C-alpha positions as CSV (number, residue, x, y, z in Angstrom):
1,X,0.3,0.1,0.0
2,X,2.7,2.5,1.0
3,X,4.9,1.8,-2.4
4,X,1.5,2.2,-4.1
5,X,1.0,5.8,-2.5
6,X,4.6,6.2,-3.7
7,X,4.0,5.6,-7.0
8,X,0.8,8.0,-7.1
9,X,3.1,11.0,-5.3
10,X,5.5,10.1,-8.0
11,X,3.6,10.0,-11.1
12,X,1.2,13.0,-10.3
13,X,4.6,15.0,-9.5
14,X,6.0,14.1,-13.0
15,X,2.4,14.7,-14.7
16,X,2.4,18.5,-13.2
17,X,6.1,19.2,-13.7
18,X,5.2,17.8,-17.7
19,X,2.4,20.3,-17.7
20,X,4.6,23.2,-16.8
21,X,7.8,22.1,-19.3
22,X,4.9,22.5,-22.1
23,X,4.7,26.1,-21.2
24,X,2.2,26.7,-18.2
25,X,2.9,28.8,-15.6
26,X,1.2,26.6,-12.8
27,X,-0.5,23.1,-12.5
28,X,-2.4,21.3,-9.9
29,X,-4.6,18.2,-9.4
30,X,-8.0,17.7,-8.1
31,X,-9.8,14.8,-7.2
32,X,-12.9,14.2,-8.4
33,X,-15.8,14.9,-6.6
34,X,-13.8,17.2,-4.6
35,X,-14.5,18.6,-1.2
36,X,-17.6,20.3,-0.1
37,X,-16.3,23.3,-1.6
38,X,-17.3,22.2,-4.6
39,X,-20.9,22.1,-3.6
40,X,-20.9,25.9,-2.2
41,X,-19.6,27.0,-5.9
42,X,-22.3,25.0,-7.5
43,X,-25.0,26.4,-5.4
44,X,-23.5,30.1,-6.0
45,X,-23.8,29.3,-9.5
46,X,-27.4,28.6,-9.0
47,X,-28.0,31.3,-7.3
48,X,-26.3,33.8,-9.8
49,X,-28.6,32.1,-13.0
50,X,-31.7,32.6,-10.7
51,X,-31.0,36.2,-10.8
52,X,-30.3,36.2,-14.3
53,X,-26.9,37.4,-14.2
54,X,-25.6,35.5,-16.9
55,X,-28.1,37.6,-18.9
56,X,-27.8,36.2,-22.4
57,X,-25.3,33.5,-21.7
58,X,-27.8,31.0,-21.6
59,X,-25.3,28.2,-22.5
60,X,-24.3,28.4,-18.5
61,X,-27.6,27.2,-17.9
62,X,-26.4,23.7,-18.9
63,X,-26.4,21.0,-16.2
64,X,-23.5,19.2,-17.3
65,X,-21.7,22.2,-16.0
66,X,-22.5,20.7,-12.6
67,X,-21.1,17.5,-13.0
68,X,-17.9,16.7,-14.3
69,X,-18.0,13.4,-14.1
70,X,-20.8,13.7,-17.0
71,X,-17.8,14.9,-19.3
72,X,-15.5,11.6,-19.3
73,X,-16.9,8.5,-18.1
74,X,-15.0,7.2,-15.5
75,X,-13.3,10.1,-14.5
76,X,-11.1,10.5,-10.9
77,X,-9.2,13.7,-11.3
78,X,-8.7,16.7,-12.9
79,X,-5.3,18.0,-13.9
80,X,-6.0,22.3,-14.0
81,X,-3.4,24.4,-15.6
82,X,-2.9,28.1,-16.0
83,X,-1.3,30.3,-18.8
84,X,-0.1,33.4,-18.2
85,X,-1.0,35.9,-20.4
86,X,0.4,39.2,-19.5
87,X,3.3,39.8,-22.1
88,X,6.0,42.3,-22.0
89,X,4.3,44.0,-25.0
90,X,0.7,44.9,-23.8
91,X,0.2,48.7,-23.7
92,X,-2.8,50.4,-22.5
93,X,-3.7,53.4,-25.1
94,X,-5.9,56.1,-23.7
95,X,-8.6,55.4,-26.3
96,X,-10.0,51.6,-27.8
97,X,-8.4,49.6,-25.4
98,X,-8.5,45.8,-25.6
99,X,-8.6,43.3,-22.5
100,X,-5.0,41.5,-22.3
101,X,-6.5,38.3,-22.2
102,X,-7.1,38.6,-25.7
103,X,-4.3,40.6,-27.2
104,X,-2.4,37.7,-28.1
105,X,-2.5,34.3,-29.8
106,X,-6.2,32.7,-29.3
107,X,-5.8,31.4,-26.1
108,X,-8.5,28.3,-26.6
109,X,-6.1,26.3,-29.5
110,X,-2.9,27.7,-27.3
111,X,-4.1,25.5,-24.2
112,X,-5.6,23.1,-26.2
113,X,-2.3,22.4,-28.3
114,X,-0.1,22.4,-25.1
115,X,-2.5,19.9,-23.2
116,X,-2.8,17.8,-26.6
117,X,1.3,17.5,-26.4
118,X,0.9,16.4,-22.8
119,X,-2.0,13.4,-23.9
120,X,0.9,12.2,-25.7
121,X,2.9,11.8,-23.1
122,X,0.2,10.2,-20.8
123,X,-0.5,7.6,-23.2
124,X,3.1,6.8,-23.2
125,X,3.8,7.0,-19.7
126,X,0.4,6.0,-18.3
127,X,-1.4,3.9,-21.0
128,X,-3.8,2.5,-18.7
129,X,-5.6,6.3,-18.4
130,X,-7.8,7.9,-20.6
131,X,-8.2,11.7,-20.7
132,X,-10.2,14.5,-22.0
133,X,-9.3,18.1,-22.5
134,X,-11.4,21.1,-21.5
135,X,-11.2,24.7,-22.2
136,X,-13.7,27.3,-21.4
137,X,-15.9,25.9,-24.2
138,X,-16.3,23.0,-22.1
139,X,-19.5,23.4,-19.5
140,X,-17.3,23.0,-16.1
141,X,-17.1,24.8,-13.4
142,X,-14.0,26.1,-14.2
143,X,-12.6,28.2,-12.1
144,X,-14.2,26.3,-8.7
145,X,-12.2,23.3,-10.0
146,X,-8.8,25.1,-10.3
147,X,-9.7,26.5,-6.9
148,X,-10.0,22.8,-5.4
149,X,-6.5,21.9,-7.6
150,X,-4.8,24.9,-5.4
151,X,-3.8,27.1,-8.5
152,X,-5.5,29.8,-6.5
153,X,-8.7,31.2,-4.6
154,X,-11.9,32.6,-6.5
155,X,-11.2,36.9,-5.9
156,X,-14.3,39.0,-5.5
157,X,-14.1,40.4,-8.6
158,X,-15.1,36.4,-9.5
159,X,-11.5,35.9,-11.0
160,X,-9.0,33.3,-10.6
161,X,-6.4,34.8,-8.6
162,X,-2.7,33.1,-7.8
163,X,-0.4,34.2,-5.8
164,X,2.5,34.7,-8.0
165,X,0.8,35.6,-11.2
166,X,-1.9,37.2,-10.0
167,X,-5.3,36.9,-12.2
168,X,-3.5,37.1,-15.3
169,X,-4.0,33.4,-16.5
170,X,-6.4,31.4,-19.0
171,X,-7.1,28.2,-17.4
172,X,-7.0,24.7,-19.1
173,X,-8.2,21.3,-18.0
174,X,-7.4,17.6,-18.4
175,X,-9.9,14.9,-16.7
176,X,-8.3,12.2,-16.0
177,X,-9.6,8.2,-15.5
178,X,-6.3,7.3,-13.1
179,X,-6.4,8.8,-9.1
180,X,-3.7,11.1,-8.6
181,X,-2.3,12.7,-5.5
182,X,-4.6,16.2,-4.8
183,X,-3.0,19.4,-4.3
184,X,-4.6,21.1,-1.1
185,X,-7.9,23.7,-2.1
186,X,-6.2,27.2,-2.0
187,X,-7.4,29.8,0.6
188,X,-8.6,33.1,0.2
189,X,-6.2,36.2,0.5
190,X,-8.2,38.9,-0.8
191,X,-9.2,39.8,3.1
192,X,-10.9,43.0,3.7
193,X,-9.6,44.4,0.2
194,X,-12.8,45.5,-1.9
195,X,-10.4,47.5,-4.5
196,X,-12.4,45.6,-7.4
197,X,-15.7,46.6,-6.1
198,X,-14.9,50.4,-5.5
199,X,-13.3,51.2,-8.8
200,X,-15.6,49.2,-11.3
201,X,-17.6,52.2,-12.7
202,X,-20.5,50.4,-13.5
203,X,-20.8,48.8,-10.3
204,X,-21.4,45.2,-12.1
205,X,-19.6,43.3,-8.8
206,X,-23.0,43.7,-7.1
207,X,-21.6,42.3,-3.8
208,X,-18.1,40.1,-3.1
209,X,-17.7,37.4,-5.9
210,X,-21.0,38.2,-7.7
211,X,-21.0,40.1,-11.2
212,X,-24.4,41.3,-12.9
213,X,-23.4,40.9,-16.5
214,X,-26.2,43.3,-17.3
215,X,-23.8,46.2,-16.2
216,X,-20.2,44.6,-17.3
217,X,-18.5,46.3,-20.0
218,X,-16.6,43.0,-20.6
219,X,-20.2,41.6,-21.1
220,X,-21.4,44.2,-23.4
221,X,-18.3,44.8,-25.4
222,X,-17.8,41.0,-26.2
223,X,-21.2,38.8,-25.7
224,X,-24.3,41.8,-26.4
225,X,-25.6,41.5,-29.7
226,X,-28.0,44.4,-29.6
227,X,-26.5,47.2,-31.8
228,X,-26.4,49.8,-29.3
229,X,-25.2,49.7,-25.4
230,X,-27.4,50.6,-22.4
231,X,-26.9,54.3,-21.3
232,X,-24.7,53.1,-18.3
233,X,-22.5,50.9,-20.2
234,X,-21.6,54.0,-23.5
235,X,-21.0,56.6,-20.9
236,X,-18.2,54.4,-18.5
237,X,-16.5,52.5,-21.6
238,X,-13.4,54.9,-21.0
239,X,-12.2,53.7,-24.1
240,X,-12.6,49.9,-23.7
241,X,-14.0,48.2,-26.6
242,X,-13.2,44.8,-26.1
243,X,-13.2,43.3,-22.5
244,X,-12.4,45.5,-19.5
245,X,-9.3,45.1,-17.1
246,X,-10.2,47.4,-14.4
247,X,-11.1,45.0,-11.8
248,X,-8.2,43.3,-12.4
249,X,-5.6,46.7,-12.9
250,X,-6.6,47.5,-9.5
251,X,-6.1,44.4,-7.9
252,X,-2.7,44.3,-5.1
253,X,-2.2,40.5,-6.6
254,X,-1.7,42.0,-10.1
255,X,1.2,44.6,-9.1
256,X,4.1,42.7,-9.3
257,X,3.7,39.9,-11.8
258,X,6.1,38.0,-14.0
259,X,5.6,38.5,-17.9
260,X,5.4,36.0,-20.4
261,X,7.5,36.7,-23.3
262,X,6.8,34.4,-25.8
263,X,5.3,34.9,-29.0
264,X,1.8,33.4,-28.1
265,X,1.0,36.2,-25.3
266,X,2.3,39.1,-27.5
267,X,-0.2,41.2,-28.7
268,X,-1.1,41.2,-32.5
269,X,-0.1,44.2,-34.4
270,X,-3.8,45.0,-36.2
271,X,-4.8,45.0,-31.9
272,X,-2.0,47.7,-31.5
273,X,-2.8,49.8,-34.5
274,X,-6.6,49.8,-33.9
275,X,-7.9,53.6,-34.0
276,X,-10.7,55.4,-35.6
277,X,-9.6,54.5,-39.3
278,X,-10.4,51.0,-38.4
279,X,-14.0,51.9,-39.1
280,X,-13.0,52.0,-42.6
281,X,-12.1,48.3,-43.2
282,X,-14.1,46.1,-44.9
283,X,-15.4,43.0,-43.8
284,X,-13.2,40.4,-44.7
285,X,-10.4,42.5,-43.6
286,X,-11.8,42.2,-40.4
287,X,-12.1,38.7,-40.5
288,X,-8.7,37.7,-41.7
289,X,-7.7,39.8,-38.6
290,X,-10.1,37.7,-36.1
291,X,-8.8,34.4,-37.6
292,X,-6.3,33.4,-35.0
293,X,-8.1,35.5,-32.3
294,X,-9.9,34.9,-29.3
295,X,-11.7,38.0,-30.3
296,X,-13.2,36.3,-33.1
297,X,-16.7,36.3,-31.2
298,X,-16.7,40.1,-31.8
299,X,-18.3,40.1,-35.0
300,X,-17.0,42.8,-37.2
301,X,-20.1,45.1,-37.0
302,X,-20.0,44.6,-33.4
303,X,-16.2,46.0,-33.6
304,X,-18.0,48.8,-35.6
305,X,-20.5,49.8,-33.1
306,X,-17.8,49.7,-29.8
307,X,-15.4,51.8,-31.8
308,X,-18.5,54.2,-32.7
309,X,-19.9,53.9,-29.0
310,X,-16.4,55.0,-27.5
311,X,-16.3,57.9,-30.1
312,X,-19.5,59.1,-29.0
313,X,-18.5,58.7,-25.2
314,X,-15.3,60.5,-25.8
315,X,-17.2,63.6,-27.0
316,X,-19.7,63.8,-24.1
């Protein structure tokens, strides 16, 4: 029995180390079904949905999100990884600001490719272990499982916060059919700080850990399919045309974070050059630029809407 536990600890450590060698900043493991904390997070999700804080993001309602074992038969563990997207080349302009998470390569593809490589390693080293990759397009309580795996804690702005990398992480997961040694779940270290709540210009953080999407700039610039913005959003855009980093920029845990110097995190040239002339781009130009970008979710007509709204708010 003792030897079995030693082998489990050894292979678990190797798995996490291999994830880091693939280019992830952090990695951790959680056992399925997880601790009682997962039940608390599931209940919080249900209350959030009941209040319609997800607005038009109806995919959040899927029941599968509450049951990780429904994604892979025989699931016993989940490996969680974090990709550091903070680039040394990120520059925030006064106008036409874009969330840092979306300035580099499409993180879905970046994370999937790295985890696919890790899957090949698992096939060789642990051939009796089946696996399934999940990024944030899968029905999974991503931040709750990342917290369970010790990657960080869910902050009052609802982002996962890591002691070293702050909240500048996009998450990826591998559901596994083998028992691995779990990490200790993270404790919250936000303390009494509420800077994210205080600095949100639209008061989207209605209470600690709760975001009302209808008041969130990031939601409206990325998900809102209407041709105009609500007045309370438009007048507070302050240059944001895709996403919003305000609640992260003011977080003390994000003050001294290591940057990722890889090309994957580096802002694309067209993003750095966005200005009012971008309104003159033809749809095929937009589609070409958006092809390998996380931002392809924002359709060309939405980019024009967002830019015009920022221009309008500046003139007021």
